[in-house]
C-alpha positions in Angstrom: 0.0 0.0 0.0 1.9 3.0 -1.3 1.5 6.3 -3.1 4.6 5.7 -5.2 6.6 2.8 -6.6 9.4 1.4 -4.4 13.0 1.7 -5.4 16.3 0.8 -3.7 18.7 2.3 -6.3 22.1 3.4 -5.2 21.6 6.6 -7.1 18.7 7.5 -4.8 20.8 6.9 -1.7 23.7 9.0 -3.0 21.4 11.8 -4.2 19.7 12.0 -0.8 22.9 11.9 1.1 24.5 14.8 -0.8 21.5 17.1 -1.6 22.3 19.7 1.1 26.1 19.5 1.1 27.7 23.0 0.9 30.1 23.4 -2.0 32.7 25.4 0.0 33.8 25.5 3.6 32.6 28.4 5.7 34.9 31.4 5.9 34.9 34.8 7.7 33.9 36.5 4.4 30.9 34.5 3.4 27.4 33.8 4.7 28.4 30.9 7.0 25.8 28.1 6.9 25.6 24.5 7.9 23.3 21.6 7.4 22.2 19.6 10.4 21.0 16.0 10.4 19.1 15.1 13.6 17.9 11.5 13.9 15.6 10.4 16.8 15.0 6.8 17.8 12.0 6.1 20.1 12.1 2.5 21.4 9.0 0.4 22.1 7.3 -0.5 25.4 9.6 -2.7 27.5 12.5 -2.1 25.0 15.7 -0.7 26.3 19.0 -0.8 24.3 21.2 -1.1 27.4 18.9 -3.4 29.5 18.3 -5.7 26.5 22.0 -6.3 25.8 22.3 -9.2 28.2 19.7 -11.3 26.4 20.6 -9.9 22.9 16.9 -8.8 22.7 17.5 -5.5 21.0 14.6 -4.0 19.1 15.0 -2.9 15.5 15.0 0.7 16.7 17.9 0.0 19.0 19.8 -1.8 16.1 19.1 1.1 13.7 20.3 3.5 16.3 23.6 1.6 16.4 23.9 2.1 12.6 23.3 5.8 12.9 26.2 8.2 12.3 27.1 10.6 15.1 29.5 13.4 14.2 28.6 16.8 15.7 31.6 18.4 13.9 29.8 17.6 10.7 26.3 18.5 12.0 25.2 14.9 12.4 23.5 13.9 15.6 21.6 10.8 16.8 19.4 10.5 19.9 18.0 7.3 21.5 15.0 7.4 23.8 14.3 4.2 25.8 10.9 2.6 25.7 8.2 3.4 28.3 8.2 0.8 31.1 12.0 0.7 31.1 14.7 2.9 32.8 14.5 6.4 31.4 17.8 7.3 29.7 17.4 11.1 29.8 18.5 13.6 32.4 16.4 13.6 35.6 16.4 16.1 38.5 16.4 14.7 42.0 12.9 16.1 42.5 11.6 14.0 39.6 13.4 10.7 40.5 10.5 9.1 42.4 8.0 9.8 39.6 10.5 8.5 37.0 11.0 5.3 39.0 7.2 4.6 39.0 7.1 5.4 35.2 10.0 3.0 34.6 8.2 0.1 36.3 4.5 -0.6 36.8 3.0 2.6 35.5 5.1 2.7 32.3 4.5 -0.9 31.3 0.8 -1.1 32.1 -0.4 2.4 31.4 2.2 4.1 29.3 3.3 6.7 31.9 6.5 8.5 30.9 5.5 9.3 27.4 5.4 13.1 27.9 8.8 13.0 29.6 10.3 11.3 26.6 8.8 13.8 24.2 10.3 16.7 26.2 13.6 14.9 26.5 13.8 14.6 22.7 13.1 18.3 22.4 15.7 19.2 25.0 18.4 17.1 23.3 17.5 18.8 19.9 17.9 22.3 21.4 21.2 21.3 22.9 22.4 20.1 19.5 21.2 23.3 17.8 23.1 25.4 20.4 26.2 23.3 19.9 26.0 23.6 16.1 25.6 27.4 16.4 28.6 27.7 18.7 30.8 25.4 16.5 30.0 27.3 13.3 30.5 30.7 15.0 34.0 29.6 16.0 34.7 28.4 12.4 33.5 31.8 11.1 35.9 33.8 13.3 35.9 37.5 13.8 33.3 39.2 16.1 31.0 36.2 15.9 33.6 33.9 17.4 34.5 36.4 20.0 30.8 36.7 21.0 30.3 32.9 21.7 33.6 32.7 23.5 32.6 35.6 25.7 29.1 34.3 26.3 29.7 30.6 26.9 26.5 30.2 28.9 24.2 32.0 26.5 21.0 30.1 25.6 20.0 29.1 22.1 17.5 32.0 22.1 20.1 34.5 23.2 22.5 33.3 20.5 19.9 33.6 17.9 19.1 37.2 18.8 22.7 38.2 18.8 24.2 36.3 15.8 21.2 34.7 14.0 21.6 37.1 11.0 24.8 35.2 10.0 22.8 32.1 9.1 25.0 29.7 11.0 22.6 26.9 10.3 21.5 26.5 6.7 18.8 23.9 7.3 17.8 21.2 9.9 16.9 17.8 8.5 14.9 15.8 11.1 14.2 12.1 10.9 12.4 9.9 13.4 12.2 6.2 13.8 10.0 4.3 16.4 8.4 1.1 17.4 5.1 0.2 19.2 4.3 2.9 21.7 7.6 4.5 20.6 6.1 4.7 17.1 3.1 6.6 18.6 5.6 8.9 20.4 7.5 9.4 17.2 4.4 10.6 15.5 3.5 12.8 18.4 7.1 14.2 18.5 6.9 15.2 14.9 3.6 16.9 15.5 5.0 18.7 18.6 7.9 20.1 16.5 5.7 21.1 13.6 3.5 22.9 16.0 6.4 25.0 17.0 7.4 25.9 13.5 6.6 29.1 11.7 5.7 29.2 8.0 8.0 31.4 5.9 7.1 33.6 2.9 8.1 30.8 0.5 5.9 28.2 2.3 8.8 26.5 4.0 9.0 25.9 7.7 11.4 27.4 10.3 12.1 25.9 13.8 13.7 28.1 16.4 14.4 30.5 13.5 16.2 27.9 11.3 14.8 26.4 8.1 13.7 22.8 8.8 12.7 19.8 6.8 11.0 16.7 8.2 12.7 14.2 5.8 11.8 10.8 7.2 9.4 9.1 9.6 9.8 5.4 9.9 7.6 3.5 12.3 7.2 -0.2 13.2 3.6 -1.3 14.1 2.3 1.8 15.8 0.3 1.0 19.0 -1.0 3.9 21.1 -3.2 1.9 23.5 -2.5 0.4 26.9 -4.4 -1.8 29.3 -6.1 -5.1 30.0 -9.0 -6.6 28.1 -12.1 -4.4 28.4 -9.9 -1.7 30.0 -8.1 -0.5 26.8 -7.0 3.1 27.1 -4.8 5.2 24.8 -1.4 6.6 25.5 -1.8 10.1 26.9 -2.1 11.3 23.2 -4.9 12.7 21.2 -5.8 11.7 17.7 -4.3 14.9 16.5 -1.0 13.8 18.0 -0.9 10.6 15.9 -1.9 12.3 12.7 1.2 12.7 10.5 1.7 16.2 9.2 1.7 16.7 5.4 5.2 18.3 5.6 6.7 14.9 6.3 8.4 14.1 3.1 8.7 10.3 3.4 6.7 8.2 5.9 7.0 4.4 6.1 4.9 2.2 8.4 5.3 -1.6 8.8 2.3 -3.4 10.2 2.3 -6.8 12.0 -0.3 -9.1 10.4 -0.6 -11.7 13.1 -0.7 -9.7 16.3 -3.8 -10.7 18.3 -3.5 -9.1 21.7 -6.6 -7.0 22.5 -4.5 -4.2 23.9 -2.4 -3.9 20.7 -4.6 -2.4 18.0 -2.6 -0.8 15.2 -2.9 2.9 14.3 -2.4 3.3 10.5 -0.9 6.3 8.7 -3.7 6.0 6.1 -6.4 8.6 6.1 -9.7 8.2 4.4 -8.5 5.2 2.6 -5.7 7.2 1.0 -2.0 7.9 1.4 -0.2 11.2 0.8 2.6 11.3 -1.8 5.7 9.7 -0.4 3.9 7.6 2.2 4.0 3.8 2.4 2.3 1.2 4.6 3.3 -2.4 4.3 2.1 -5.5 6.1 4.5 -8.2 7.2 3.6 -11.7 8.5 4.3 -12.1 12.2 3.4 -10.6 15.6 4.3 -7.2 17.0 7.9 -7.9 18.0 8.6 -10.1 14.9 8.3 -6.9 13.0 9.8 -4.4 15.4 12.3 -6.8 17.0 12.9 -7.6 20.6 12.9 -11.4 20.8 16.1 -13.0 21.9 17.9 -15.8 20.1 15.9 -19.0 20.4 13.1 -17.4 22.5 10.1 -19.7 22.4 12.4 -22.1 20.6 12.2 -20.0 17.4 14.8 -18.3 15.3 14.7 -14.5 15.9 16.5 -13.7 12.7 13.3 -12.9 10.7 12.8 -9.5 12.4 15.9 -8.3 10.5 14.0 -8.5 7.2 11.7 -5.6 8.1 14.6 -3.9 9.9 16.8 -4.0 6.7 13.9 -2.8 4.6 13.5 0.2 6.9 17.2 0.7 6.8 17.1 1.0 3.0 14.1 3.3 3.1 15.9 5.6 5.6 19.0 5.7 3.5 17.0 6.6 0.4 15.5 9.5 2.3 18.9 10.8 3.3 19.0 9.7 6.9 22.6 9.5 8.1 22.9 5.8 8.7 25.8 3.6 7.8 25.4 1.3 4.9 25.6 -2.4 5.5 29.1 -2.4 3.9 30.2 0.4 6.3 28.7 -1.4 9.3 30.7 -4.5 8.4 33.8 -2.4 7.9 33.6 -0.1 10.9 31.3 -1.9 13.4 32.4 -5.5 12.8 31.7 -6.7 16.4 28.0 -5.9 16.0 27.5 -6.6 12.2 25.8 -9.9 13.1 22.9 -7.9 14.6 22.0 -6.7 11.1 22.5 -9.7 8.9 19.7 -11.9 7.5 20.6 -15.5 7.1 20.3 -16.8 3.5 18.0 -19.5 4.8 15.7 -17.0 6.5 15.4 -14.9 3.3 14.7 -18.1 1.3 12.0 -19.3 3.7 10.4 -15.8 3.8 10.3 -15.6 0.0 8.8 -19.1 -0.3 6.2 -18.2 2.3 5.3 -15.0 0.5 5.0 -16.8 -2.8 2.6 -19.3 -1.3 0.5 -16.8 0.8 0.5 -14.4 -2.1 -0.9 -11.2 -0.4 -2.6 -8.9 -3.0 -1.2 -5.7 -1.6 -4.5 -3.9 -2.2 -5.1 -2.8 1.4 -3.7 -3.3 5.0 -6.9 -5.2 5.9 -6.7 -7.5 2.9 -3.1 -8.4 3.5 -3.7 -9.0 7.2 -6.6 -11.4 6.4 -4.3 -13.2 3.9 -1.6 -13.7 6.5 -4.1 -14.6 9.2 -5.5 -17.3 6.9 -2.0 -18.7 6.5 -1.5 -18.5 10.3 -4.6 -20.5 11.0 -3.8 -23.0 8.3 -0.3 -23.5 9.7 -1.3 -23.8 13.3 -4.2 -26.1 12.5 -1.9 -28.3 10.5 0.7 -28.4 13.3 -2.0 -29.3 15.8 -3.4 -32.2 13.8 0.2 -33.5 13.4 0.7 -33.2 17.1 3.6 -30.9 16.5 4.4 -28.1 19.1 3.0 -24.6 18.4 4.9 -21.3 19.1 4.9 -20.6 22.9 3.7 -24.1 23.8 6.6 -24.8 26.0 6.0 -21.6 28.0 2.3 -22.4 28.3 2.9 -26.0 29.4 5.4 -24.9 32.1 2.8 -22.8 33.8 0.0 -24.5 35.8 -1.7 -21.1 36.2 -1.9 -20.6 32.5 -3.1 -24.1 31.9 -5.8 -23.8 34.6 -7.1 -20.4 33.4 -6.9 -20.2 29.7 -6.3 -22.4 26.6 -4.0 -22.1 23.7 -5.2 -21.8 20.1 -5.6 -25.5 19.6 -7.9 -25.7 22.7 -9.8 -22.7 21.6 -10.6 -24.0 18.1 -13.1 -26.7 19.3 -15.0 -24.2 21.4 -15.0 -21.9 18.4 -16.5 -24.7 16.2 -19.2 -25.4 18.8 -20.2 -21.7 18.9 -20.5 -21.6 15.2 -22.7 -24.7 15.1 -25.1 -23.3 17.7 -25.0 -19.7 16.3 -24.0 -18.2 19.6 -21.2 -16.2 21.0 -18.2 -17.9 22.6 -18.8 -18.1 26.4 -15.9 -18.1 28.8 -16.0 -20.5 31.7 -16.8 -19.1 35.2 -13.1 -18.8 35.8 -11.9 -15.2 35.5 -13.6 -12.0 36.4 -17.1 -10.9 35.4 -15.5 -8.1 33.5 -13.6 -10.6 31.3 -16.7 -12.7 30.7 -18.8 -9.7 29.7 -16.2 -8.7 27.2 -15.9 -12.0 25.6 -19.7 -12.7 25.5 -19.9 -10.0 22.9 -17.4 -11.8 20.6 -18.9 -13.4 17.5 -16.8 -15.8 15.5 -16.3 -15.6 11.7 -16.6 -18.8 9.6 -13.5 -18.2 7.4 -11.1 -18.3 10.4 -12.2 -21.8 11.5 -12.3 -22.9 7.8 -8.7 -21.9 7.6 -7.9 -23.8 10.8 -9.3 -26.9 9.3 -7.4 -26.5 6.0 -4.0 -28.2 5.6 -1.2 -25.7 4.8 1.6 -26.2 2.3 5.0 -26.9 3.7 6.3 -23.5 2.9 3.7 -21.8 5.1 4.0 -24.3 7.9 7.8 -24.0 7.8 7.7 -20.2 8.0 5.3 -20.0 10.9 6.8 -22.9 12.9 10.3 -21.4 12.6 9.9 -17.7 12.9 6.5 -16.4 14.1 6.3 -16.1 17.9 3.2 -16.2 20.2 2.9 -12.8 21.7 0.0 -13.7 23.9 1.4 -16.6 25.9 3.7 -14.6 28.1 1.8 -11.3 28.0 0.5 -10.4 31.5 0.1 -14.2 32.3 -1.9 -14.7 29.2 -5.0 -12.9 30.5 -6.7 -12.7 27.1 -8.8 -15.9 26.7 -10.5 -16.9 23.5 -8.9 -14.2 21.3 -6.8 -16.2 18.8 -9.8 -16.0 16.5 -10.7 -12.4 17.1 -9.6 -9.8 14.5 -7.0 -7.2 15.4 -8.2 -3.7 15.9 -7.2 -1.4 13.0 -7.6 2.4 13.2 -7.1 4.9 10.5 -5.7 8.3 11.4 -8.4 11.0 11.4 -8.2 14.5 10.0 -8.0 17.2 12.5 
């Protein structure tokens, strides 16, 4: 689903990387200007680059951050913001530390607390970078401008702008933002926040803090803005207007997880009124939330975690084409050899993915159509595995917990109840275990025939092989698997709304 054809040409990448490069170095006799590239990376709920290192459970956002260039002397800056529900990696005053501790633990993971703090932290870091760039370029320029910044070392960005802004020490600011999950929602809100601070110039362009600005790239993995338990779903402290992507974003790419089934993880699309703006693309991948955004460790649920690198590498290419200052795969291998393995896709993984896509054959006509196609394959694969008495994803974790076994069933236990409900033309009824609130919610659930039909259909080997090796079960370890009878319920899909 895209407004334009896709291309991965080297020419595009080179052109994007050099479009704003000044032809001559700044001197004391010319209008000194510079081009800034600011890249922000908002990680997902429960994802934290430092904390995830021990289990090698880095998200795709954290991996892409590691591939980002960082050279302030050349106007290139990168900023990583840890996911809500994990230790906040920004600066915190002693007064705020108790609140931050709560946000980093229960409140952050369950209710998304800490989102506003992360937005403001991104803004603070941006302003620090702008100030640093102004000072650096003033020193390069020499003369009275250099003398001013050396004399006024503690001057704020606003004071510097008033005093020496006429010298155009910054030519343009290029802003790119990448996020996953609730971090994707924050990425969209962050862009909106900055655009709201911009002033429109006479030529129609935007200026931020007095400097020309371009929002060159917004890349998001499976945007989820909601939080909470079944029947208690609430949104991140964001309004619809915060998620709506401004038209000034030049390139926007959104990757959607086709097989995510947790009730509290509906996806927020970038599509509006069934249409996409020029330069915007939305693509559906098979797999659950963290199969697309990353975050599973090696052999977690006895599955290969390598598949998540396919959408990661696709996003990497999209960002390079848009001019985001990331290292190429060749440069990562050359300069970051110890972590190059975090970016590589095994030939076998690529082969199995391509075989699956050929068999599933999604039409690409809409997000919903492709999600249905991949869900059909998901049911066929799991039904086939169940009939052959082969383990399903997450089965070992489920079997190891007597609590999970006593309370809820897995997909192969749910299917018979589903069939019975279809025969008697009634809603699925949960047993008297669980709270009244949960029972009321699931009484309202009506099954769809095609889902059970797919479960009863034998899948070809290419589809079974892909799901059995790469697609995780996001429900089985999520809040003690508190969402019964939801493997056959459709995922929530929301379009962004016009303001």
